[in-house]
C-alpha positions in Angstrom: -9.3 -13.7 15.9 -9.2 -11.4 12.9 -6.0 -11.7 10.5 -5.1 -8.7 8.5 -4.0 -9.8 4.8 -1.5 -8.0 2.5 -3.1 -7.7 -1.2 -0.8 -6.6 -3.9 -0.3 -6.1 -7.9 -3.7 -5.1 -8.4 -5.1 -3.6 -11.0 -5.8 -0.1 -10.9 -8.6 -0.4 -11.4 -10.2 -2.1 -8.3 -12.4 -1.8 -6.3 -13.0 -2.1 -2.6 -16.6 -4.0 -3.6 -14.4 -6.2 -6.2 -12.4 -7.1 -3.6 -14.8 -7.7 -0.8 -16.9 -10.0 -2.8 -13.7 -12.0 -3.7 -12.5 -12.4 -0.5 -15.9 -13.5 1.1 -15.4 -17.0 -1.5 -12.7 -17.6 1.9 -14.6 -16.4 4.3 -15.8 -14.0 6.3 -14.9 -10.6 5.6 -14.6 -7.9 8.1 -13.0 -4.9 6.1 -11.3 -4.3 3.4 -8.6 -0.9 2.5 -7.7 -0.6 -0.9 -4.4 2.0 -0.5 -5.4 5.4 -3.1 -2.8 7.8 -3.5 -3.8 11.2 -1.2 -3.2 13.5 -3.5 -4.8 12.0 -7.0 -7.6 9.8 -5.5 -5.9 6.7 -8.2 -5.8 3.3 -7.1 -1.7 2.4 -5.6 -2.2 -1.2 -6.7 -2.4 -2.7 -2.9 -5.1 -3.0 -0.8 -5.1 -4.7 3.4 -8.4 -7.0 3.9 -9.1 -8.6 7.7 -10.7 -11.8 7.5 -12.8 -12.9 10.2 -10.4 -15.6 11.8 -7.4 -17.1 11.2 -7.9 -20.2 9.0 -10.5 -17.6 6.4 -6.8 -15.9 6.4 -5.3 -19.2 5.8 -7.6 -19.9 3.4 -7.7 -16.5 1.4 -3.6 -16.9 0.9 -4.3 -20.5 -0.2 -6.6 -19.8 -2.6 -5.8 -16.5 -4.1 -2.1 -16.3 -3.7 -1.3 -16.0 -7.3 -4.5 -16.2 -9.3 -4.9 -14.1 -12.5 -6.8 -10.6 -11.6 -7.2 -8.4 -15.2 -3.6 -10.4 -16.1 -1.7 -9.3 -13.2 -1.6 -12.2 -10.6 -2.3 -11.4 -6.8 0.2 -11.2 -4.3 -2.1 -12.2 -1.1 0.1 -12.6 2.4 -0.5 -12.1 6.1 -0.1 -8.2 6.3 2.5 -7.0 8.7 2.6 -4.4 11.5 4.2 -1.3 10.2 7.0 0.6 10.8 7.4 3.0 13.2 8.6 6.1 10.8 10.1 9.0 12.6 7.6 12.2 13.0 7.6 15.3 10.8 8.2 15.2 7.4 11.4 15.6 5.1 13.5 18.7 5.4 13.7 21.0 2.7 16.2 21.6 0.1 17.4 24.7 0.3 21.2 24.7 -0.6 23.9 25.6 1.6 24.8 28.9 2.5 26.2 31.1 -0.6 28.3 33.7 1.7 30.3 30.7 3.0 30.6 28.7 0.5 31.5 31.4 -1.9 28.5 30.3 -4.0 26.8 34.1 -3.9 29.7 35.7 -5.7 29.0 37.5 -9.6 31.4 36.9 -12.2 33.5 40.1 -12.9 33.6 41.3 -9.0 
């Protein structure tokens, strides 16, 4: 069964191909998802790597966790399931009712 791993503290110029190559040393890699900022397209410094089996995943954790890549010690562990989030975005900050709280009065009146 495939096991998804979290890979953190990545250098920001790391590519999916580099991660594929690194993790394939520990076993079969099914998928690499490098997380990117949706507005800038730049790396967010972490990724998810799906290994072909639990044994391959455990081997990858043992071999790669703490390994230094471009001066940064990588964090590799089993990915936790995503926590459910409430639907919709955050509310905008429009402030209070100016008539009710007295904020709408001008000076000198």
